[in-house]
C-alpha positions in Angstrom: 0.0 0.0 0.0 1.0 3.6 -0.4 2.0 4.2 3.2 3.6 0.8 4.0 7.0 2.4 3.7 6.2 4.6 6.7 5.9 1.5 8.9 9.2 -0.1 7.9 12.3 0.2 10.1 15.1 2.5 9.1 18.8 2.6 10.2 20.5 6.0 10.5 24.1 6.5 9.4 25.3 6.3 13.0 23.8 2.8 13.3 20.7 3.7 15.2 17.7 1.7 14.1 14.2 3.2 14.3 11.2 0.8 14.2 9.2 2.9 11.8 9.6 6.2 9.9 7.1 8.3 11.9 8.4 11.0 14.3 6.2 12.7 16.9 6.9 16.4 16.5 8.0 18.4 19.6 4.6 19.5 20.7 4.8 21.8 23.7 2.5 20.6 26.5 3.7 23.4 28.8 2.7 21.4 31.9 5.9 21.1 33.8 6.2 22.4 37.4 8.9 25.0 37.5 10.7 23.1 34.8 10.4 19.7 36.6 8.7 16.8 34.8 5.2 16.1 36.0 3.1 12.9 36.2 0.9 14.3 33.4 3.8 14.6 31.1 4.8 11.0 31.7 1.3 9.8 31.0 1.1 11.9 27.8 4.3 10.3 26.5 3.5 6.7 27.5 0.2 6.9 25.6 2.0 7.7 22.4 5.2 5.6 22.8 4.0 2.7 20.6 3.2 4.8 17.6 6.3 6.8 16.5 9.8 5.5 16.0 11.1 8.8 17.3 9.5 11.0 19.9 10.6 14.6 20.6 9.8 16.5 23.7 8.6 20.1 23.6 11.3 22.7 24.0 13.5 22.5 27.2 15.2 25.7 28.1 19.0 25.6 28.6 19.2 28.4 31.2 16.9 30.4 33.4 17.1 33.5 31.1 15.7 31.6 28.2 12.2 30.6 29.4 9.6 31.3 26.7 6.4 30.1 28.4 5.2 29.1 31.9 5.2 25.4 32.3 8.1 24.9 29.9 10.5 21.9 30.5 13.9 22.6 31.9 17.3 21.2 31.0 19.1 24.0 32.8 20.0 22.3 36.1 21.4 19.0 37.3 18.4 18.5 39.7 16.1 18.2 36.7 17.9 15.1 35.4 16.0 12.6 37.6 12.7 13.8 36.1 14.1 13.9 32.6 15.2 10.3 33.1 11.6 9.3 34.0 10.5 11.2 30.8 13.0 9.4 28.6 12.0 6.1 30.1 8.3 6.8 29.4 9.1 7.8 25.8 11.2 4.7 25.2 8.8 2.3 27.0 7.4 0.8 23.7 10.6 1.0 21.7 10.6 4.6 20.4 13.8 6.7 20.4 13.5 9.7 22.8 14.8 13.1 21.8 15.1 16.1 24.1 14.6 19.4 22.3 16.8 22.3 23.6 16.0 26.0 23.3 16.7 29.5 24.5 14.0 32.1 23.8 16.3 35.1 23.8 14.3 38.3 23.7 11.0 36.4 24.1 11.8 35.1 27.6 8.9 36.8 29.3 8.6 34.3 32.2 12.3 34.8 32.9 11.8 38.6 33.0 8.8 38.2 35.3 11.0 36.1 37.6 13.6 38.8 37.8 16.1 37.2 35.4 18.1 39.2 32.9 16.7 38.9 29.3 19.0 39.4 26.4 19.2 39.3 22.6 21.9 39.8 19.9 21.3 43.6 19.8 19.6 46.2 22.0 16.7 47.6 20.1 13.0 48.4 20.5 10.8 45.4 20.1 7.3 46.9 20.0 5.5 43.8 21.1 7.5 43.5 24.3 6.8 45.5 27.5 10.2 45.0 29.0 13.8 46.0 28.2 16.2 43.5 26.5 20.0 43.7 27.0 22.5 43.3 24.2 24.5 40.1 24.8 28.2 40.5 25.6 30.8 38.1 24.3 30.8 36.4 27.7 27.0 36.0 27.5 27.4 34.3 24.1 30.1 32.0 25.4 28.0 31.1 28.4 24.9 30.2 26.3 27.1 28.0 24.1 28.3 26.2 27.3 24.7 26.0 28.5 23.7 24.1 25.4 26.6 21.8 26.0 25.6 21.2 29.6 22.0 20.6 28.7 23.2 18.0 26.1 25.2 16.2 28.8 22.1 16.2 31.0 20.1 14.6 28.1 22.8 11.9 27.8 22.8 11.4 31.6 19.0 11.1 31.6 19.1 8.3 28.9 17.8 10.2 25.9 18.7 8.9 22.5 19.5 12.3 21.1 18.8 16.1 21.3 17.3 18.5 18.8 18.5 22.1 18.7 15.6 24.5 18.4 16.7 27.0 15.7 13.6 28.6 14.4 10.4 30.5 15.4 12.4 33.6 16.5 14.3 31.9 19.3 17.7 33.1 20.3 19.6 31.2 17.6 17.3 32.5 14.9 17.5 36.1 16.4 21.3 36.0 15.6 20.6 34.7 12.1 18.0 37.4 11.4 19.2 40.8 9.9 16.2 42.3 11.6 17.3 41.5 15.1 21.1 41.2 14.8 22.8 44.6 14.3 26.2 43.6 15.7 29.4 44.6 14.1 31.7 42.0 15.8 32.3 38.3 14.9 28.7 37.5 15.8 26.9 39.8 13.3 26.9 41.8 10.2 27.4 39.6 7.1 25.4 36.4 6.6 28.4 34.3 7.6 28.8 36.2 10.9 25.1 36.0 11.6 25.4 32.3 11.2 28.3 32.0 13.6 26.4 31.7 16.8 24.0 28.9 15.8 27.0 27.1 14.2 29.0 27.5 17.3 26.2 25.9 19.4 26.0 23.0 16.9 29.8 22.5 17.1 29.8 22.6 20.9 26.9 20.1 21.1 28.8 17.8 18.7 31.9 18.0 20.9 29.9 17.1 24.0 28.5 14.0 22.2 31.9 13.0 21.1 33.5 13.5 24.5 30.7 11.3 26.0 31.6 8.6 23.5 28.1 8.4 22.2 28.4 7.7 18.4 24.8 6.5 18.2 23.4 9.6 19.9 21.1 11.5 17.5 21.6 15.2 16.8 18.9 17.1 15.1 
């Protein structure tokens, strides 16, 4: 039949086999408790674990200045690993591969601002839809966020996930650097197309290095 191929296994280049070719997209349930995994999230994932060869969580923020919505999952602290491990186990309970999506909301970190955290973006400018000020990131800020993506990747590995997905769209921080609208920098992180690409590519490189250091050649990176 037309769709039979979707139900066939597939093996990735890194040797990981998936039992079918269906992926559950990273739908954001926004039901965590201060970033901690909840029983409702475990039930939600278990109910779907037999259907998709790959399951992706909703976005998990990599530091406390990058929270986009209340109820968002956290990969920002070591004390979240135990809950993330339960989540990965629930997702893998019927044979699916479990992927943790990692994100930073940049300027759109309203809940971070409400909690008294510093909110930042590639450039300081007026964003007419925001009712709070946004700082321009320093070189140290940029380096710290790159490290935060690395640390979150290590937590995903420690929690038993089969991979991570870097959220690089929908006007999150990485896309804000890529966008000529929001990136007015004149240093190595902005200006030309190549320099606007530098930050997301640096995050990608750092995450790859973390996976390599952990000796996880079968770990999936999306």
